[in-house]
C-alpha positions as CSV (number, residue, x, y, z in Angstrom):
1,M,-92.3,-37.6,5.5
2,E,-91.3,-34.6,7.5
3,Q,-89.4,-31.7,5.9
4,I,-85.8,-30.9,6.5
5,H,-85.0,-27.4,7.8
6,I,-81.8,-25.4,7.4
7,S,-81.0,-21.8,8.1
8,T,-78.3,-19.1,8.3
9,I,-78.1,-15.4,9.2
10,V,-76.6,-13.3,6.4
11,H,-75.1,-10.0,7.6
12,A,-76.3,-7.9,4.7
13,P,-79.3,-5.7,3.8
14,I,-82.4,-7.6,2.6
15,Q,-82.2,-6.2,-0.9
16,I,-78.7,-7.6,-1.4
17,V,-79.6,-10.9,0.1
18,W,-82.7,-11.2,-2.2
19,A,-80.7,-10.3,-5.3
20,S,-77.9,-12.7,-4.4
21,Y,-80.4,-15.5,-3.9
22,T,-82.4,-14.9,-7.1
23,E,-80.1,-13.5,-9.8
24,P,-78.4,-16.1,-12.0
25,Q,-75.0,-14.3,-12.0
26,H,-74.9,-14.7,-8.2
27,I,-76.5,-18.2,-8.1
28,M,-73.5,-19.4,-10.3
29,Q,-71.1,-18.1,-7.7
30,W,-72.5,-19.7,-4.6
31,N,-74.5,-22.8,-5.7
32,Q,-72.2,-25.6,-4.7
33,A,-71.8,-27.8,-1.6
34,S,-68.1,-28.3,-1.8
35,P,-65.0,-26.8,-3.6
36,D,-64.9,-29.7,-6.1
37,W,-68.3,-28.7,-7.5
38,H,-69.5,-25.6,-9.3
39,C,-72.6,-24.1,-11.0
40,P,-71.6,-23.3,-14.6
41,A,-75.1,-22.2,-15.7
42,A,-78.2,-20.8,-14.1
43,S,-81.5,-19.2,-15.2
44,N,-84.3,-17.9,-13.1
45,D,-87.8,-16.8,-14.2
46,L,-88.8,-15.4,-10.8
47,R,-92.6,-15.4,-11.1
48,V,-95.4,-17.9,-10.2
49,G,-95.2,-20.6,-12.9
50,G,-91.7,-19.5,-13.8
51,K,-88.7,-21.9,-13.7
52,L,-85.4,-22.0,-11.9
53,V,-82.7,-24.1,-13.5
54,S,-79.2,-24.4,-12.2
55,T,-76.6,-26.8,-13.5
56,M,-74.7,-28.5,-10.7
57,A,-71.4,-30.1,-12.0
58,A,-68.3,-31.8,-10.6
59,K,-65.3,-29.6,-11.6
60,D,-63.5,-32.7,-12.9
61,G,-66.3,-33.3,-15.5
62,S,-67.3,-36.6,-14.0
63,F,-70.9,-35.8,-13.2
64,Q,-73.5,-33.0,-13.7
65,F,-77.2,-32.5,-13.4
66,D,-79.8,-29.7,-13.7
67,F,-81.6,-28.7,-10.5
68,E,-85.1,-27.5,-11.6
69,G,-88.0,-25.9,-9.8
70,I,-91.3,-24.3,-10.8
71,Y,-92.4,-21.4,-8.6
72,D,-95.6,-21.7,-6.7
73,E,-95.5,-18.5,-4.6
74,I,-93.3,-15.4,-4.4
75,V,-93.5,-12.6,-1.9
76,E,-90.7,-10.2,-2.8
77,L,-88.0,-9.9,-0.1
78,A,-89.8,-12.4,2.1
79,L,-90.8,-15.8,0.6
80,I,-90.1,-18.2,-2.3
81,R,-92.0,-21.5,-2.7
82,Y,-91.4,-23.9,-5.5
83,H,-91.7,-27.6,-6.4
84,L,-89.3,-29.9,-8.0
85,A,-90.0,-32.2,-11.0
86,D,-90.5,-35.1,-8.7
87,G,-93.1,-33.2,-6.7
88,R,-91.0,-32.4,-3.7
89,R,-91.7,-29.0,-2.2
90,V,-89.2,-26.2,-1.1
91,R,-89.9,-23.1,0.9
92,V,-87.4,-20.3,1.5
93,T,-88.1,-17.5,3.9
94,F,-86.2,-14.2,4.4
95,S,-86.7,-12.6,7.8
96,A,-85.2,-9.5,9.2
97,V,-83.2,-10.0,12.4
98,A,-81.1,-7.5,14.4
99,D,-77.9,-8.1,12.5
100,G,-79.0,-9.1,9.0
101,V,-81.4,-11.5,7.4
102,E,-82.3,-15.0,8.5
103,V,-82.7,-17.3,5.5
104,T,-84.5,-20.5,6.3
105,T,-85.1,-23.3,3.8
106,S,-87.5,-26.2,4.3
107,F,-87.6,-29.0,1.8
108,D,-89.1,-32.4,1.3
109,P,-86.3,-35.0,1.4
110,E,-85.7,-37.5,-1.5
111,S,-85.6,-41.2,-0.8
112,E,-82.2,-42.2,-2.2
113,N,-79.8,-40.5,0.3
114,P,-79.8,-40.4,4.2
115,L,-81.6,-37.4,5.7
116,E,-78.4,-36.3,7.4
117,M,-76.5,-36.2,4.1
118,Q,-79.3,-34.2,2.4
119,Q,-79.4,-31.7,5.3
120,A,-75.6,-31.3,5.3
121,G,-75.5,-30.8,1.5
122,W,-78.2,-28.2,1.4
123,Q,-76.7,-26.5,4.5
124,A,-73.3,-26.4,2.8
125,I,-74.9,-24.6,-0.2
126,L,-76.7,-22.2,2.1
127,D,-73.3,-21.5,3.9
128,S,-71.7,-20.9,0.5
129,F,-74.6,-18.4,-0.3
130,K,-73.9,-16.6,3.0
131,R,-70.2,-16.3,2.3
132,H,-70.8,-15.0,-1.2
133,T,-73.5,-12.5,-0.2
134,E,-71.5,-11.1,2.7
135,S,-68.6,-10.5,0.3
136,L,-70.7,-8.2,-2.0
């Protein structure tokens, strides 16, 4: 199945964009697709073979899950590749553009939800990341 692609341009220096994307104290601030969700915990061992874990939870306590990935490749300030427990692959690139950094995520879709829903959810999280990072 073809990967889904999302992107945004963050109006901030690459060092700030990278730190916001990879540091747990920032991840917990932006990692939600809607205002009724939050990310109460995150850890990130940013090295090949290291693990990213972020807890995604409904604010009303009705549901939560851990999003987990294992890093396959990291090029500081440029590329992060990881795979999820079910084998799906994720690739995030950070590219300098005239007015900031373009962040592009490509990921293998899962089979339970419509592709449009998955794309919209991941894009909403990336948009939240942009808002948080530009406020730093």
